[in-house]
C-alpha positions in Angstrom: -26.9 6.0 -1.5 -23.9 7.9 -0.3 -23.1 11.1 -2.2 -18.9 10.7 -1.0 -18.4 13.9 -3.1 -14.6 14.8 -3.6 -12.0 12.6 -3.5 -10.5 12.5 0.1 -6.9 11.9 1.4 -7.6 9.2 2.8 -9.6 5.6 3.2 -9.1 3.7 6.2 -11.1 -0.1 5.6 -11.7 -0.5 9.1 -13.4 1.4 11.8 -12.0 -1.3 14.8 -9.7 0.5 17.8 -6.3 0.8 14.8 -9.2 2.2 12.8 -10.0 4.5 14.6 -7.1 5.5 16.1 -5.8 5.8 12.2 -8.8 8.4 11.9 -7.7 10.4 14.3 -4.1 10.7 13.6 -4.6 10.8 9.7 -6.8 14.2 10.7 -4.8 15.4 13.0 -2.3 16.0 10.5 -5.0 17.9 8.1 -5.7 14.7 5.8 -9.1 14.4 5.0 -10.1 11.2 5.8 -13.6 8.6 5.3 -13.6 5.1 7.0 -15.3 2.4 5.7 -17.0 -0.6 7.9 -19.0 -3.1 7.7 -20.4 -3.5 10.7 -23.5 -1.7 12.1 -21.1 0.5 14.9 -17.3 1.2 16.1 -15.6 -1.8 17.0 -17.4 -4.6 16.1 -15.0 -7.5 15.8 -11.6 -8.1 17.3 -11.7 -4.6 19.1 -14.9 -5.6 21.4 -13.5 -8.5 22.7 -9.9 -8.2 25.0 -8.1 -7.9 27.9 -8.4 -4.3 28.7 -4.9 -3.9 29.5 -2.8 -1.1 28.7 1.1 -3.0 27.9 4.3 -2.1 28.6 5.7 -3.8 25.8 7.9 -5.3 28.4 7.7 -8.5 26.2 7.5 -7.4 23.5 10.4 -8.8 20.8 13.6 -6.3 21.5 14.1 -3.8 18.6 10.4 -4.9 16.9 7.8 -2.4 14.9 5.2 -4.3 17.2 7.3 -2.9 20.3 8.3 0.8 19.3 4.2 1.2 18.5 3.0 -0.6 21.9 5.6 2.0 23.5 4.5 5.3 21.8 1.0 3.7 22.0 1.3 3.9 25.5 2.6 7.5 25.5 0.2 9.1 24.2 -2.5 7.1 25.8 -1.7 8.4 28.6 -0.5 12.0 27.7 -4.0 12.2 26.6 -6.3 10.7 28.7 -7.0 13.2 31.5 -8.3 15.8 28.2 -10.7 13.0 26.9 -11.2 11.8 30.5 -10.4 8.0 29.8 -9.8 6.5 33.0 -7.2 3.6 34.5 -7.1 1.6 37.5 -3.3 1.3 38.3 -2.9 -2.2 39.2 0.8 -3.3 38.1 0.9 -6.7 36.5 3.5 -9.7 38.1 4.3 -12.7 35.5 3.4 -15.2 37.8 6.1 -18.9 38.7 3.8 -21.9 40.0 6.8 -24.1 38.7 10.8 -24.8 39.4 10.4 -24.5 35.2 8.9 -20.9 35.4 10.0 -19.8 37.8 13.8 -20.4 35.3 12.7 -18.2 33.2 11.9 -15.3 34.9 15.3 -14.0 35.5 15.1 -14.2 31.0 11.5 -12.1 31.0 13.5 -9.6 33.4 16.2 -8.6 31.4 13.9 -8.5 28.5 12.0 -6.6 29.9 14.9 -4.3 31.2 16.6 -4.1 27.4 13.1 -3.7 26.1 13.3 0.2 28.5 10.7 -1.1 30.8 13.6 -0.6 33.8 11.2 -0.6 37.2 10.3 -3.7 35.8 11.6 -6.5 39.2 12.0 -10.6 40.7 9.9 -11.0 43.6 10.1 -13.8 46.3 7.5 -15.4 47.4 7.3 -13.9 50.5 7.2 -10.7 48.3 4.4 -12.3 46.0 2.4 -13.1 49.0 2.6 -10.3 50.5 1.0 -8.5 47.6 -1.5 -11.2 46.8 -2.0 -13.3 49.9 -5.4 -15.0 47.8 -2.9 -16.4 45.9 -2.7 -20.5 45.9 0.0 -22.0 47.6 2.4 -23.1 44.9 2.9 -19.7 44.0 7.1 -19.6 43.7 7.7 -17.0 42.4 6.8 -13.7 40.0 8.4 -10.9 37.5 6.6 -7.3 39.0 5.5 -4.9 36.2 4.1 -1.7 38.1 3.7 0.5 35.0 0.6 -2.3 33.5 -2.8 -0.6 33.9 -5.9 -1.4 33.0 -8.1 0.7 31.2 -11.8 1.2 29.5 -11.3 -0.6 26.5 -14.3 1.1 24.8 -14.1 4.5 25.2 -10.5 5.2 24.6 -11.6 4.4 21.0 -15.2 6.3 21.1 -13.0 9.2 21.3 -10.3 8.7 19.0 -13.0 8.5 16.9 -15.3 11.7 17.8 -12.6 13.6 17.6 -12.0 12.2 14.4 -15.2 13.1 13.5 -14.9 16.6 14.4 -12.7 16.8 12.5 -14.4 16.1 9.3 -13.8 12.4 9.2 -16.6 10.5 7.9 -18.1 7.5 9.2 -19.8 4.9 7.2 -21.2 1.5 8.5 -23.1 -1.2 6.5 -19.7 0.1 4.0 -17.9 -3.5 3.0 -15.9 -3.2 0.4 -17.5 -4.5 -2.9 -14.4 -4.4 -5.1 -11.6 -2.0 -5.3 -9.9 -0.7 -8.6 -6.8 1.9 -9.0 -6.8 4.2 -11.9 -3.1 5.0 -11.6 -4.4 8.3 -9.5 -7.2 7.2 -7.9 -8.8 4.9 -5.5 -12.4 4.0 -6.3 -14.5 1.8 -3.7 -17.2 0.1 -4.0 -19.6 -0.3 -0.4 -23.6 -1.4 -0.3 -24.1 2.5 -0.2 -22.1 3.9 -3.1 -18.4 4.5 -4.4 -16.0 6.6 -3.2 -13.0 7.5 -4.4 -9.8 8.2 -2.4 -6.2 9.0 -2.7 -4.8 6.5 -0.6 -6.3 3.6 1.1 -5.3 2.3 4.1 -6.5 -2.0 5.5 -7.6 -1.9 9.4 -9.8 -4.6 8.4 -8.3 -6.8 11.5 -10.2 -10.3 10.6 -10.6 -9.9 6.9 -7.2 -7.4 6.6 -5.8 -10.6 4.7 -9.1 -10.6 2.2 -9.8 -6.4 2.1 -5.8 -6.9 0.9 -6.8 -9.4 -1.9 -9.3 -7.5 -4.0 -7.5 -4.0 -3.5 -3.9 -5.6 -4.9 -5.0 -8.6 -5.9 -3.2 -10.4 -3.2 -1.9 -11.0 0.2 1.1 -10.8 1.8 0.0 -12.4 4.5 -2.7 -15.1 5.8 -5.0 -14.6 9.0 -5.6 -17.3 11.1 -8.0 -16.6 13.1 -7.7 -17.5 17.2 -10.6 -16.9 19.2 -10.0 -16.3 22.7 -12.7 -17.3 25.6 -13.5 -14.8 28.7 -15.1 -15.7 31.2 -16.3 -12.3 33.8 -16.7 -13.3 37.3 -19.5 -11.3 39.5 -18.0 -7.8 41.8 -17.9 -9.7 44.1 -14.7 -11.3 43.8 -12.9 -8.6 42.8 -11.5 -8.2 46.5 -9.6 -10.9 45.6 -7.2 -9.7 43.5 -5.8 -5.8 42.9 -2.3 -6.8 40.0 -2.7 -8.0 36.9 -1.7 -12.1 37.1 0.0 -12.9 34.1 1.0 -16.6 33.0 4.7 -17.4 32.0 4.4 -16.9 28.4 5.1 -19.2 25.0 6.2 -19.3 21.7 2.0 -19.4 20.6 0.7 -17.2 23.2 0.9 -15.2 26.2 -1.7 -17.5 27.6 -4.3 -16.8 30.5 -4.6 -14.0 32.6 -6.8 -13.6 35.5 -8.0 -9.4 36.0 -10.3 -7.6 37.2 -11.7 -4.6 34.8 -12.3 -0.6 35.6 -15.9 -1.9 36.0 -15.3 -3.3 38.5 -15.3 -7.2 37.7 -12.6 -10.1 38.2 -12.0 -11.3 34.1 -10.1 -14.5 33.2 -9.2 -15.4 30.0 -8.7 -15.4 26.9 -8.4 -19.2 25.6 -6.2 -19.6 22.3 -8.5 -21.8 20.6 -7.2 -21.2 16.0 -10.8 -22.1 13.7 -11.4 -21.4 10.1 -14.9 -19.4 11.1 -14.5 -15.3 10.9 -17.3 -13.8 12.5 -18.5 -16.7 14.8 -16.7 -16.2 18.3 -19.0 -18.7 20.3 -18.4 -19.6 23.7 -18.1 -23.3 24.5 -18.7 -25.3 28.0 -15.7 -27.2 28.6 -13.9 -24.4 27.6 -15.1 -22.6 30.3 -15.2 -24.3 32.2 -11.4 -24.9 31.9 -11.1 -21.5 32.6 -12.4 -21.1 35.6 -10.9 -24.3 36.9 -7.5 -22.4 35.5 -9.1 -18.9 38.1 -9.7 -21.2 41.2 -6.8 -23.4 41.2 -4.5 -19.4 40.8 -7.2 -17.4 42.9 -8.8 -20.6 45.1 -11.5 -18.3 47.0 -12.9 -18.0 43.4 -14.6 -21.2 43.8 -17.2 -19.6 45.6 -17.0 -16.6 43.1 -20.2 -15.7 40.7 -20.1 -15.8 37.0 -21.7 -12.8 35.3 -20.8 -13.3 31.8 -18.4 -15.7 29.0 -18.1 -14.1 26.4 -15.6 -14.7 23.1 -13.4 -12.8 20.6 -11.8 -13.4 17.9 -8.1 -12.5 17.1 -6.9 -11.9 13.6 -3.5 -14.1 14.0 -1.1 -14.5 10.9 0.6 -17.3 10.2 3.7 -14.9 12.1 4.3 -13.7 14.8 4.6 -10.0 13.8 2.4 -7.0 13.2 1.7 -7.4 9.2 2.8 -3.3 8.5 3.9 -2.5 4.7 2.8 -0.5 2.1 2.9 0.2 -1.4 3.3 3.7 -2.1 3.2 4.1 -5.8 -0.6 2.3 -5.2 -1.2 3.9 -2.0 -1.7 1.5 -0.2 -1.1 0.8 3.8 -1.6 -2.3 5.7 -1.7 -2.4 9.5 -2.6 -6.3 9.9 -2.4 -9.6 12.5 -2.6 -7.2 15.4 -3.0 -9.2 18.0 -4.1 -8.9 21.6 -2.1 -6.1 22.2 -3.7 -3.8 20.1 -5.6 -1.9 22.3 -2.5 -0.6 23.5 -0.6 0.3 20.1 -2.9 1.1 17.5 -2.1 4.9 19.0 1.6 3.8 17.8 0.7 2.3 14.8 -1.4 5.6 13.9 1.7 7.2 14.4 3.5 4.4 12.4 1.4 4.0 9.2 1.0 8.0 8.5 4.8 9.0 8.3 5.0 5.3 6.1 1.9 8.4 4.1 3.7 11.1 4.7 7.3 10.4 2.8 5.8 10.5 -0.3 2.7 12.7 -0.2 2.5 16.1 -0.5 -1.7 15.9 -0.2 -3.1 16.8 3.4 -4.1 20.3 5.0 -1.9 22.2 7.6 -1.5 19.9 11.7 -4.4 21.0 13.9 -2.7 22.7 16.4 -5.9 22.9 19.0 -8.2 20.1 17.7 -11.8 19.3 19.8 -11.7 17.6 22.9 -14.7 15.3 23.8 -14.7 14.1 27.3 -16.5 11.1 27.5 -18.4 9.6 30.8 -16.9 8.1 32.7 -17.8 4.1 33.7 -14.8 2.9 35.9 -16.6 1.5 39.5 -14.3 3.4 41.3 -14.5 6.4 39.7 -17.8 9.6 40.1 -20.2 8.3 38.1 -23.6 9.3 36.4 -25.6 8.2 38.6 -24.4 10.1 41.7 -25.3 13.2 40.0 -28.8 14.7 40.4 -31.5 15.6 37.6 -30.2 11.9 36.0 -33.1 11.0 34.5 -33.9 7.7 36.7 -32.1 4.8 36.3 -32.9 2.4 33.6 -30.3 -0.2 34.0 -29.9 -1.5 38.0 -26.6 -3.8 37.4 -24.5 -1.7 36.2 -25.9 1.8 37.3 -26.6 3.3 34.2 -28.8 6.5 33.6 -31.6 7.3 30.7 -29.3 10.9 30.7 -26.9 8.3 30.1 -28.5 6.5 26.8 -29.7 9.5 25.8 -26.0 11.1 25.9 -25.4 8.2 23.5 -28.0 8.2 21.8 -27.9 11.9 20.5 -23.8 12.3 20.9 -22.6 12.8 17.3 -21.3 9.3 16.9 -24.1 7.2 18.1 -24.4 3.4 17.9 -26.1 1.5 15.7 -27.0 -1.2 17.7 -27.0 -2.8 20.6 -24.4 -4.2 21.0 -22.5 -0.5 20.1 -24.9 1.0 23.1 -24.0 -1.6 25.3 -19.8 -0.4 24.9 -20.4 2.9 25.2 -23.2 2.7 28.8 -22.7 -1.4 29.8 -26.2 -1.1 30.1 -27.1 -5.2 30.1 -24.0 -6.1 31.0 -24.1 -6.7 34.5 -25.7 -9.9 36.7 -29.3 -9.9 35.2 -28.2 -9.5 31.2 -30.8 -7.1 30.2 -33.7 -9.2 31.8 -35.3 -5.8 33.8 -33.8 -3.7 31.2 -34.2 -4.8 27.7 -37.8 -3.8 27.3 -37.2 -0.2 28.8 -34.2 -0.3 26.5 -36.2 -1.1 23.6 -38.5 2.2 24.3 -35.3 4.1 24.4 -33.7 3.5 21.4 -36.7 2.8 19.3 -35.9 4.4 15.9 -32.8 4.8 17.1 -30.4 2.5 15.8 -29.8 1.4 12.5 -30.0 -2.5 14.0 -33.2 -2.2 16.5 -33.0 -4.5 19.5 -34.6 -7.9 19.1 -36.1 -10.3 22.0 -33.0 -12.6 20.8 -30.6 -9.4 21.0 -26.8 -10.6 21.3 -25.9 -10.1 25.4 
């Protein structure tokens, strides 16, 4: 059991990208913070499976809190990324029209982009589209170009947020799902499997379990999570030569649709699907939907008919019965919620954290002085287009040859201030076992290197 000690200013429920960003922001503002996560590591829920696009907000609802958080998050990411060694792949994005009806909607999307302050968005004729992306299917009609949409490393960014928060004193506790909660009029008493924590306020960043956590905390919920599964197909690195721009569909009222994009790790990705389901802990993949994604990719870029598939995966997005973010609070109880954060959460996380801290600070005097010179922890680069650790002598040998992961990178992850708790966490920190063989050739070596150092040991049936 953990001895939590004195009450903290705020307890954050959930260590996804929003929870990690929240911990960093509150620590930077001088608050004492503890993060409670039910899984063995950060980013173990919805945050581990996304398309890794840093969005401009060009198609967000005008005037919405989501737009404000996205654009604030985008700006802060660009401001801090060099300090943390967070890479970007400068691709731009095209919303491509493939029919008369889709082409007719492009001016409307441009108007929305301009209204949202994305002033460099512009329409492209078919000739301009083909000149930019000659491998596209012949039936492409036109496109909306959004130059500042870029690709990022979806796992290193929130890890950097969490690492800085930890250096500033935040406590991260894993396998610590919320069992019960009681507010005594002054303090929250939060019971977990590892002990009971007291806190002056609570922030619900529980993602897919956000409504359940809200009911546990305040006796009811203002929203209902309706899990939406998104499946993805990852093509081999050789496929990336066929596309250099993020390829977006004309969105519908329900979903942004299937995208085709390069990844910062050198692959080509197609997805996600948008499948509603009741199960909250089983983002399984299914053959019909994967076949549909592959067929869609080939329809958009015919050369992909010859491309090999490296991996498939799925994630669950915490959709709710309404499309907008569910940001609300009960200041008199010290309760704050960041719920219903769907596909734009990676971009908006830093902005959401600022927004919630603003709400928190309105009614509170607790917390110390803002930190003026916070510690910076540059992360190792995993981007394919930038120098990697294997190119530097003394790396301790290549452990994962598919992704060129070195022994030095594995050791650095395991001995870091916020080490991985399970195999998934190690993979997200290093990309080991994420390449063409999916761990077939390196799993035994990884098992040896991590023996006794993960809270959940690698097993032969490890989820890869």
